[in-house]
N, C-alpha and C positions, 0 to 999 in steps of 0.2 A: 389328518395323517401327517407325520413328520418324515420328510424325504431328504435323503442325501444323494447328491449326484457327483459322480466321479467319471471324468472323460479322459480316455487315452487318445489324445488329439491326433498323434501321428498314425495310430492304428485306424481311426475313423477316416482320416484324410485319405490314406492310401487305399483302404478297402472300398470307400465309395468312389474314388477316382477310377480304380481298376475295374470295378464291377459296373459302374454307371457313367463314368466320365463326368460326374457332377459332384458338387460339394454338399455336405450335410447342412440342413437348415437348423442351426442352433437357436434362432429366434422362435421359430415355430415350435420346436422341441421344448423350449422353456415355457412357452405359453400352454402347451399341452400338459406339462408336468404341474404347473401352477394351478391348473383346474382340478388336479387330482388331490392336492394337499398343499401343506406348507413346506416350501424348500428351506431347510435349516442350513444346509451347507451345499456348496456347489463348487467343485474344483475342476479346472481343466489343466491337464498336465501336458506341457509342450517343450520342445527343444528350441533354444534360442540360437538363431543364426545371424541376428542383427541385419535382417533384410527388410526393406520397407514394406513389402506385401505382408510379410509376417507380423510386423509391428501394427499395421492396420487391423489385421485379423485378431490379434491378441487384444487390441483396444476395443474392438467390437464385442468380443467375448466379455470383457470387463463391463462394458456398457449394458449388456444383456443382464449381468448379475453374477457372472462366474468369477472366482478367484482364479487368476491365471498363475500357475506355478511353473517357473522356467528353470531348465537345466542347460548348461552350456553344451553345444554340439562339439564333440571331440573327434578330430581327424587323427587317426593313428599314422605312424610313419610308414606302415605297409599299405596305406591307402584306404583301409577299411574305416568304418565310422562306428562311433558308440554314442548312444543316446537313448536311454531306456528308463522309464519311470516305474517299473513293476514294484520295486520295494517301497518307493514313496507312496504309491497309491495303496498298497497293502497296509502300510502303517497307518495312513489316514483313515481307511475304512475300519480297521481294527479299533482305532481310537473313537470313531464316530458312532459305531454300530450300537452301542449301549443306549444311545439317545435317539435312535431312529426307529420308525416303523417299517421303512422301506429304503433299501439301498438300490440306486439305479447306477448301473455300470455300462458305459459305452466302450466296448472293446470286443475283439474277436479272439483275444489271447487266452488260450487254454490254461495258462499258468494261474489264472485267477479262479479256477474251479475249486481248488482246495480251500482258498480263502472264503469263497462264498459258502461252501458246505460248513465251514467252521463258524461263521457269523450266524448262519441260519440255525445251527444247533445250539450255540452258546447264548444267543440273544433273541431267538424266535422272530428274527427280522426277515421280512420278504425281501427277495433279491430279484430285480428285474434287469435283464441284460438286453441291450440293443446292439445288433451287429448285422453285417452283411452275411446272410445265411451261408453262402458257399465259401465264405472266407472266415467263418467263426468255428472254433474248435468244437467238436461234438461234446466233449467233456464239459465245456462251459454251457452249451445249450442244455444239456441233460441235467446239470446241477442247479441252474437257476430256478427260482419259483416260477418265473415266467420268462420266456424268450420272445422278444419283439423283433421281427426281421425289419432291417432297414430296407425300404423299397422306395419307389419314386415319391411316395407321400411324404417321406422324410427328407427329401432333397431340395436344394434351391432350384428355382426355375432356371432354364437355359439362359 
């Protein structure tokens, strides 16, 4: 089975922190997926703030096997912030889908429901979504071929 993995890093960071006060276990996750099939592509989409902790985390993701795609953190003059990878993730999934048997998306963002529906219909690819149940959009849960709730088993030890 050919697997493509697409991680909305900010979404997973904030949802696991808010729900459990712990971080996602990317190494355990990679091992689990490797046992399911061949990981053809694995992208982790993050916002670059040039902070040492983030650089270490991004380096760890690369060491595991992810390609880390960074976008600059933009602070607007009104104090709000911008940093979102939805379009980039969408383009990468659309381009990769034809060569995959399974798309694995780590995100709770309901904006991806339409994308998953499209690639399932057009390429007959399975879509597995990993997300924190209470912080994942119902549309995403209901659209995916399979929804896997992130619970304590998917988190780093304290």
